N, C-alpha and C positions, 0 to 999 in steps of 0.2 A: 416323560412326554415332551416333545418339542413342537413348536408352532412357527410356521412361516406364512406371512400374509402377502399376497400379490394382488395389487389393485388392477382391475380390468376396466374395459370401457363401460359406459352407461351405468355407473355406480354399482358395478359388480366387483366381487373379489373372490380369489381362490385361496382357501386356507389349506396348507399342506401340513398334515398332522402325522407325527411319527411317534409310534409306541415302541418301547424297547423290546428287544428279542426275548428278554426274560419274561416280561408281562405277556407277550404273545404266546410263549410256551406254556405259561400258567393257564391261559385261556384254552389252549389245545388240550391240556391235561384235564381241565374241567369238562370239556366237551366229551372226552373219552370216558370219564367217570360217569357222566350222565347217560351215555348211550351204550356202554359196553354190554349190558344185558340183552341188547337187541341182536348181537352177533352170535351166530352158531358156527362153530368150527369143529370138524371131526376130531375126536380125541380130547376135547376140552369141555368141561362143564360150562353151561351158559353163565356168562358173567365173569368167567375166569380166564378169558382170552386176553393176553397182554396187548398193550397198545402197539408194541413193535410188530407183533404177529398180525394184528388187524391192518396196520399200515402197509405191511408186506403184501397182504392179500388184496387190499382195496386201493392201495396207493397212499402216498404220504399226505395227500391233500384231503383225505376223507373227512377230517374234522375241521378243516380250514374255515369253511363257510360259517359253521356254528360259532367257532371261536371269534371270527370277525364280527358277526352280529352281536356277540356279547361285549366286545371291546368298543365298537364304534360309538354307541350312545354316550357312554361315560366319558370317552376321550374327547368327543365333540363338545360336550357340556363344559369340560375343563378348558378346552381351547377357546370357547366363546367367552368364558369368564376372564381368560388371560388377554383376549383380543381387545385392543383399545377402540376399535371401530364399533359402531352401532349396527348390528345385524337385524334386518327387517324382513326376512323371508325364511322359509324352511330350506334346508340345504339340499343340494344335489350331490350325492356321494359317489365317488369313484375310487376303487381300490387300485393303488399304484404298485405296491409290493406286498406279496403275501407268501412267506416261505419260512419253514421252521428253522430256527437258529439265526434268523435275520430280523431286523426291526420291521414291524408292520407299519406300512405307510399308506395313507389314503388322503384324498382331497375332498373338500366340501366347497362347492361353489355357492355363494350366497349373495343376496342383494344388500347393499349398504344404505343407510339413511341418507337421502339426498340433501345436499346443501340448498338453502333457499335464499334467494336474493329478493328482499322485500321492496315493493314500490310504495305508493301511498297507502297508509293504513289508518291514518287519523283524518277525521273530517270527511269521510266517504259519504257521497250523496246517494240516498235511496228514496224510493217512492213511499209516500205516506199511505198506510193501509186503513181503509174504511172499516170501522168496527160497529157500525150501526146495525141493529137487529131489525129485520123487516118483518112485516106481517106474514109474508109468504114463508119465511123461515119458521115462524111459530106454527103456522098451519102444517108445514112439513113434519115438524116434531110431533104435533098432535096426531097426524096421520100415522106416524110410526107407532105411537102409543096405542092407537086403535088397532093397528095390525098385530101388535104384541098381545093385545087382550082378546083377539078374535077367537071364536069357538070354531072347531072343525066338525062339520056334520056330514053324514052320509046322504048323498043325493040319489033318489031312485026314479024320479019322474022326468029325467032329461039325459041328454048325451053329454059327453065331455066337452067343456068349453075352456077357453084360455083362462088361466089363473086357477083352474081346478087342480086338485091332487088326484092323479090317477094311480090306483094300486094295481100293478101289472105283474104278470109272469112273462118272461121273454127268453128267447134263445136265438142267437145270431148264426147265420150260415154264409159262407163264401164258397161259391161254386158247389152248392148243395152239401157242403161239409161243415159241421159245427166247429167253431174255433174256440180256443181256450179263453176264458174270461168273458165269454159272450152270453152267459146264462144267468138269470136271476129270478127269484120268486118273491112275491109279495113286496115288490119294490115300490115305494111311494115316490112318484115323479110329479113335480110341480110343472104344469104345462106353461111354457113361456119362460122357464128358468134358464133354458139353453145349457143344461148340464149334460145332455146327451149329444150324440153326433148331430150336426146340423141337418134339419129336416125331419128328424125322428119325432119330436114332440108334436109338430104341426099335423102329422098324419094320424094322430090319435083324436084330434078334434072331430066331434060328430059321432064318435063310437059310443056304444051303450055298454053298461055293465053286463058282463057275461059274454060279450061279443069277442070273437077271435078275428085277427086280421094279419096281413103281411105288411110290414113297414120296409120300404125300399130306400136305402141310403147309400152314399158313397163315402168311404173313409177319406179324411183330408190327406193331401199328398205328404204333409209333414207329420202324419200320425206317428206316435212314439213306437208302436209295434210295426217294425219295418215290413213284416210279412202281410200286414193288412193295409198299409198306406196306399191310398189311391184306388183301392179295390171296391167294387160294388158289393153290397151285402143285403141279405134279406133277414129281417127279424120276424120270427113267429111270435106274435104278441096276443095275450089274452087280457082284456080289461076286466079285472075282478071286482073293482069297487070304484066309485066316484065320490070324491069328497070336495066340499067347498068351505071357504072361510066365511063366517058371519061376523061382521063388525058390530060392536056395541054402538049405541046411539051417543053422540057427542053432546052431553048435557051436564048439569050440576051433579047428577047421580054418578056419572062416569068419573068426574073429577074427584069426588069424594072417595071412590073405590081405589083409584090409582095414586092418590096423593094425600097429603095431610090437610088439604083445603076443602072447604064446604061448597065452594062455587067454582064454576068454570072460569069466570073472570079472574078470580084469585090464582087459579092454577095457571092461567095464561101469563099473568104477571110474573109468577115464579119462573116459568119457562123462559120468559124474556130476560130476566135477571141472570139466569144460569147460562143462557146463550151468550149474553153480553160478556160474562166472565170468561167463558171459553174462547170467545173471539179475541179478547184482550190477550189471553195466553198464546193463542195461535198467531196473532199479529206480532207479539214479541219474538216468537220463534222464527216467523217469516222474516222479520227485520234482521235478526241475527244471520239467517241464511243469506239474505241479500247483501249484507255488509261483508260477510266472509267471501261470498262469490266475487264481489268487486275487488277485494284484496287479492284473491287468487288470480284474477285477471291481470292485475298489476305486477304480480310476482313472477319470478323465474325459477323453475326447478325441473329436474328430469327424473321421472318416476321409472325405476327398473321394472321390467316385465314380471320378474319373479316376485317383487313386492306386491304388485297389483294382483297377481294370481293367488298369492297367499291370502290377501284380503278377501278376494272373491270366495275362496274355499272356506274361510272362516265364516262368512256370511251364509253360505249354503249350509254349513255344519250347524250354525245357530238355528236356522230355519228347521233343519231336520230334528233338532232336539225339541223345539217347540211342538212340532208335529207329533213326536213320540209321546210327549206329555198329554196329548189329546188322543192317544191310542192309535195313531196312524203312522205307517212306515213311509219312507221316501218312495219305495217301490210302488206302494198303493197310490200315493199321490201322483206319481208319474203316469200310472195307468189311468187314473181318473181324468187327469188334465191333458194328457197327450204330450207332456213335456219330457225332456231327457236331461240328464246331468249336464251335458254340454250346452244345451239351450238355456238351462237355468244359470249356468256360469256366465253365459253371454248376457243374459237379462240383468244380472246384478253388477255387471262390469261398470256402467256409468256411475252407479251409486258407490261402488267400491273406490273408484278413482276420486270421486268427490270427497269421500271420508278421508282418504289419505291426504289429499291436498289441503283440506280444511285443518286437519291436525298439524300438518307440517308448517303452514303459515302461522297458526296460533302459537306453536312452539317457538317459531322464529321471533314472534312478538314478545313472548315470555323472556327470551334471551335479550332482545333489544331494549326492553323496558325494565330489565332486572326484576321481574315479577317473581315473588316467592309465596308459597303457602305457609301459613304460620301453624304452630302447634294448636292454637285455638281453632283454626279452620279445620284441622285434622280431627280434633276432639268433637267438634260439632258434627262432622260427617260421620264419625263413628257412632255418635248418639243416635243419629237418624237411621243408620243401618241397623243398630241394635233394636230400635223400635220396630222397624220394618220386619225383621226376622224374629222378633220376640226373644231376644237373647241378651245376656249381660254384655256390657261394653267391653269388659276385659276379655271375655270369651271371644268376641269378634276380633279383637287385636291378636289374641293368641292364634286363632285360625289363620289369619292373613299373614302373620310373620313380618319380617323386615322388608322382604320383596314386595309384599302387598301394600305395606305402608308407603314405600317409595313410589309405587304406581299411583296410589291415591293422592299423594302430595303433588305428583306431576299433573294428574287430572285436575286438581283444584287450581293449580297455577294456570293451566290452559283455560279453565272456566273464568278465571279473573281476567285473562287476556281478552276473551270474548266479551265480557262485560265492559271492558275498557273501550274497545273499538265500537261497540254499540252505543255507549254513552257519548262518544265523540262524533258519531255519525250525524249527518244533516238530512232531515226529511224534507222532501220537495213536493 
């Protein structure tokens, strides 16, 4: 395999990767062996047709695509290991030459890590953050605790009101035709939660249990299902049951039930202490964000579009994995929220750009200050990970390997750089 690197504009590069004719022919032969049982030729038993015969009947290129797909990942990985540039995006692959008996040549267009020119990064001025806990914040916490401890009871002597939970059957129609995904049974809808199409929930207020009604709404113009966007719809709804939340009384008895304390005053004091602790943590994080933002504003760098798109995709993929752990697919999430993949990519774009720039300036500070993570730092991090995952430290090291250790050492150095600039910052 040979590699040629051509630098392009805006921190992009084209890698031209050449795989020998011999290696390409091996890949073609492997593709033939894998697929020969799929070909039926009169006079030959299935699986006994020669590669030459198949290529005569279907063309010499019959196995090219599979051979290329087998070669490209490994060849690209070897090329990136050989390349001295830091690649920060997924590749855009283009096949240049594909022919039996000739070298297989393809290109991979990639983004390269941008160079950063730092401005001022020590003594950055940031606003001081107030960490005082107010009585209103304590009351809000108590209100949430009351809400969490509320009982849900069935209401039979009145109609639906805001804040109630209406248990409904529904079916939606557009132009008198039921549409896919518009039907539900025994659905618990909190009135005022705004989880349904705008205007839907309000029209249930005043309806009684057992009552059927028509709910008229118009789908938003940007609704994720294009065939429904902007269209008026009628939902046939039956209110099957009305439920309301009953909050417990806020007193010493409540405090004893939800905490380790005997009195409400003791419980409030504990809430104040915990809120103060959380505010200190939040203030520390906010200060770091403000310092890094100020450093980014003083720095110069050019972020390649491919690098930004890769970060956006990674963030969307991470979100999809978290949803999956909760038993929800992205398709279901898009249906519930009206979002699309494209809209979500656009939503995460500012945060993706901020993450990239933050990392780049902190890595530049690591280099400027000759910051390194020590073995002691690494061992402490491993011990924390082992405790978190309830594993032996040696097992954690074994799983991560050398590449994992390298990444952790880089992350620890970046963390030290962040601690340095925060310590040097001036609060005003």
